[in-house]
C-alpha positions in Angstrom: -18.3 21.2 52.8 -17.0 17.7 52.7 -18.8 14.9 54.6 -16.7 13.2 57.2 -14.8 10.1 56.1 -15.4 7.0 58.2 -13.6 3.8 57.8 -14.8 0.7 59.5 -13.0 -2.7 59.8 -13.0 -5.7 62.0 -9.7 -6.6 63.6 -9.1 -10.0 65.0 -5.8 -10.4 66.9 -3.6 -13.1 65.6 -5.5 -13.8 62.4 -4.7 -13.1 58.8 -0.9 -13.1 59.2 0.9 -15.8 57.3 4.5 -16.6 58.1 7.0 -16.2 55.3 9.9 -18.5 55.8 12.1 -16.6 53.5 12.1 -13.5 55.8 13.5 -13.8 59.3 11.1 -12.9 62.1 13.5 -10.2 63.3 13.7 -8.3 60.0 11.4 -5.4 59.2 10.8 -3.1 56.3 12.8 0.1 56.8 10.7 3.0 58.1 11.8 5.2 55.1 10.4 2.6 52.7 7.1 2.6 54.5 7.0 6.4 54.5 7.7 6.4 50.7 4.9 4.0 50.1 2.6 6.0 52.4 3.4 9.2 50.4 2.5 7.5 47.2 -0.7 6.2 48.6 -1.7 9.6 50.1 -1.0 11.3 46.8 -3.3 8.9 45.1 -6.0 9.6 47.6 -5.7 13.3 47.0 -5.8 12.9 43.2 -8.8 10.6 43.4 -10.6 13.3 45.4 -11.0 11.2 48.5 -9.0 13.6 50.5 -9.1 17.4 49.9 -5.6 18.5 51.0 -2.7 18.0 53.4 -4.6 19.6 56.2 -7.3 17.0 56.0 -4.6 14.2 55.8 -3.0 15.6 58.9 -6.3 15.6 60.8 -7.2 12.1 59.7 -3.7 10.8 60.6 -3.5 12.6 63.9 -0.2 14.3 62.9 0.8 17.9 62.2 0.6 19.4 58.7 4.3 19.8 58.9 4.8 16.1 59.3 2.5 15.4 56.3 4.6 17.8 54.3 7.8 16.1 55.4 6.4 12.7 54.2 4.9 14.1 51.0 8.3 15.8 50.1 9.6 12.3 49.4 7.5 12.5 46.2 10.0 15.3 45.0 12.7 12.7 44.7 13.7 11.3 41.3 11.6 8.3 40.4 14.6 5.9 40.4 15.5 7.1 43.9 12.0 6.5 45.0 12.1 3.0 43.6 15.4 2.3 45.4 13.9 3.5 48.7 10.8 1.3 48.2 13.0 -1.8 47.7 15.6 -1.2 50.4 16.6 -4.5 52.0 15.0 -5.4 55.3 16.5 -4.1 58.5 17.7 -7.2 60.4 18.9 -5.5 63.6 19.4 -2.1 65.1 18.4 1.2 63.6 17.5 1.8 60.0 20.5 3.2 58.1 18.5 5.8 56.1 16.3 8.4 57.9 13.8 10.9 56.6 15.9 13.8 57.9 18.8 12.7 55.7 16.5 12.7 52.6 14.9 16.1 53.1 17.8 18.1 51.7 18.0 15.8 48.7 14.2 16.1 48.1 14.5 19.9 48.3 16.9 19.9 45.4 15.0 20.5 42.1 17.5 18.9 39.7 17.2 15.2 39.5 20.8 14.8 38.4 22.0 16.6 41.5 19.6 14.5 43.6 21.2 11.4 42.1 24.7 12.6 43.0 23.6 13.5 46.6 21.8 10.1 46.9 25.0 8.3 45.7 27.0 10.2 48.3 24.6 9.2 51.0 24.7 5.6 50.0 28.5 5.6 49.7 28.8 7.0 53.3 26.3 4.5 54.6 28.2 1.6 52.9 31.4 2.7 54.6 29.7 3.0 58.0 27.3 0.1 58.0 29.0 -2.7 56.0 30.8 -4.1 59.1 27.5 -4.1 61.2 24.8 -4.9 58.7 24.8 -8.4 57.1 22.7 -7.1 54.2 25.0 -5.2 51.8 23.8 -2.0 50.3 25.7 -2.5 47.1 22.6 -2.6 44.9 22.0 1.1 45.8 25.3 2.2 44.4 24.5 1.3 40.8 23.6 4.5 39.1 20.7 4.5 36.6 20.9 6.6 33.5 
């Protein structure tokens, strides 16, 4: 049986944040980028033995096992797609252009070449739809890696 994991920290409101003048205060890291980083971190915790399995992750995170599975499925994406997701440009206004639900079918595809084609299609569709609304171009996503 595992001993319960307890994490303690002191939080002081308004301290520790440093302003970055190069990033507008209204921009934010896209949610899908944060979820990709979270999936990588959680996988590391499991590999290190700090967490036993997805069920324990779900319990600690106060989410369902299904939600943990959705997040961890991002790890099935080709490494270059994962990298592009991690380095998406900040969202300046409105909704994020890429949502987890749009990536689930791509992640469920086993062939990385097929994943890359599906990803390129998704990016192409987003570029057609968002270029007139989003001041940050998504053109860097369209470059295919070989």
